[in-house]
C-alpha positions in Angstrom: -19.2 1.4 5.6 -20.5 4.0 8.1 -19.9 1.9 11.2 -16.1 1.3 10.7 -15.6 5.0 9.8 -17.5 6.1 12.9 -15.5 3.8 15.1 -12.3 5.1 13.6 -13.3 8.8 14.1 -14.4 8.1 17.7 -11.0 6.4 18.4 -9.1 9.3 16.9 -11.1 11.8 18.9 -10.6 9.9 22.1 -6.9 9.5 21.6 -6.4 13.1 20.5 -8.3 14.3 23.6 -6.1 12.3 26.0 -2.8 12.7 24.1 -1.1 15.5 22.1 -4.4 16.7 20.6 -2.9 16.0 17.2 -5.1 13.8 15.0 -2.0 12.7 13.1 -0.5 11.3 16.3 -3.7 9.5 17.1 -3.8 8.0 13.6 -0.2 6.9 13.8 -0.9 5.2 17.2 -3.9 3.4 15.7 -1.7 2.3 12.7 1.1 1.1 15.0 -1.3 -0.9 17.2 -3.0 -2.5 14.1 0.4 -3.5 12.6 1.6 -4.9 16.0 -1.5 -7.0 16.3 -1.0 -8.5 12.8 2.7 -9.1 13.4 1.9 -10.9 16.7 -0.1 -13.4 14.6 2.3 -13.5 11.7 -0.7 -12.4 9.5 0.7 -10.6 6.5 -2.1 -10.1 4.0 -2.4 -7.3 1.4 -3.9 -5.0 3.9 -0.8 -5.3 6.1 1.6 -4.2 3.3 -0.6 -1.2 2.3 -0.7 0.0 5.9 3.0 -0.8 6.7 4.7 0.8 3.6 3.9 4.3 2.5 5.3 3.6 -1.0 2.7 0.9 -1.5 -0.1 3.4 -1.2 1.1 6.1 -3.6 -1.4 8.7 -4.8 0.2 8.5 -8.3 -2.6 6.6 -9.9 -6.3 6.4 -9.7 -6.5 3.1 -7.7 -5.4 -0.4 -7.4 -6.3 -3.4 -9.5 -5.8 -7.1 -8.8 -8.2 -8.8 -11.1 -9.8 -11.2 -8.7 -11.3 -10.9 -5.2 -11.2 -14.1 -3.2 -13.3 -13.8 0.0 -11.9 -17.1 1.3 -8.4 -15.5 1.6 -9.7 -12.1 2.8 -9.5 -10.3 -0.5 -6.7 -9.9 -2.9 -3.6 -11.9 -3.5 -0.9 -9.4 -2.7 1.5 -10.6 -5.4 -1.0 -9.3 -8.0 -1.9 -6.0 -6.4 -1.1 -3.3 -8.9 -1.0 0.5 -8.6 -2.6 2.1 -11.6 -0.9 5.2 -13.1 -4.0 6.4 -14.9 -7.8 6.2 -14.8 -8.3 2.9 -16.6 -6.9 -0.6 -16.8 -5.0 0.2 -19.9 -2.7 2.6 -18.1 0.8 2.0 -16.9 1.0 0.4 -13.5 3.4 -0.8 -10.9 3.6 -3.7 -8.5 2.6 -2.1 -5.2 5.3 -3.9 -3.1 8.0 -3.3 -5.6 7.0 0.4 -5.7 7.1 0.5 -1.9 10.7 -0.9 -1.9 11.7 1.7 -4.5 10.2 4.6 -2.5 11.0 3.5 1.1 14.5 2.4 0.0 15.2 5.7 -1.6 16.3 3.9 -4.8 15.5 6.8 -7.2 19.2 7.6 -7.8 20.0 3.9 -8.4 17.0 2.5 -10.3 14.2 3.6 -12.6 10.8 3.9 -11.0 9.1 0.4 -11.5 6.3 0.7 -14.0 5.2 -1.0 -17.1 2.5 -1.1 -19.7 -0.4 -3.5 -19.0 0.5 -5.8 -21.9 4.1 -6.2 -20.7 3.3 -7.2 -17.1 6.1 -9.6 -16.2 4.5 -10.8 -13.1 7.8 -10.4 -11.3 9.2 -7.1 -12.5 12.8 -6.4 -11.7 13.8 -2.8 -11.2 16.4 -1.9 -13.9 19.6 -0.5 -12.5 20.5 3.0 -13.9 23.8 1.7 -15.3 22.0 -0.9 -17.5 19.9 1.7 -19.2 
């Protein structure tokens, strides 16, 4: 864990020293470069979506839950990646990609925020339109 963090901090320091001196600009350049590399290989795993869409990494809850980790596929199956809205697995949660679409698409005036109780996980939650409520 220490080596990747050290490499990232060194990269940020180097970019900030040679650019605008703003760490946020250096981090955005690292993010853009990482995304471009994944896109050039058509490699869209769960990490790609969390990095690409700000709405998929909301600070609303206390973490993410998928249920299973599969090292042969590089981690989690994205379609089951859930954003918890509390501190335990009995909390409400959202599908991370659906939440990203709601946030990044500015759908708050047209649709309710996508979330549901753990027992009611539809596996493919649709966002209810405000007129249907």
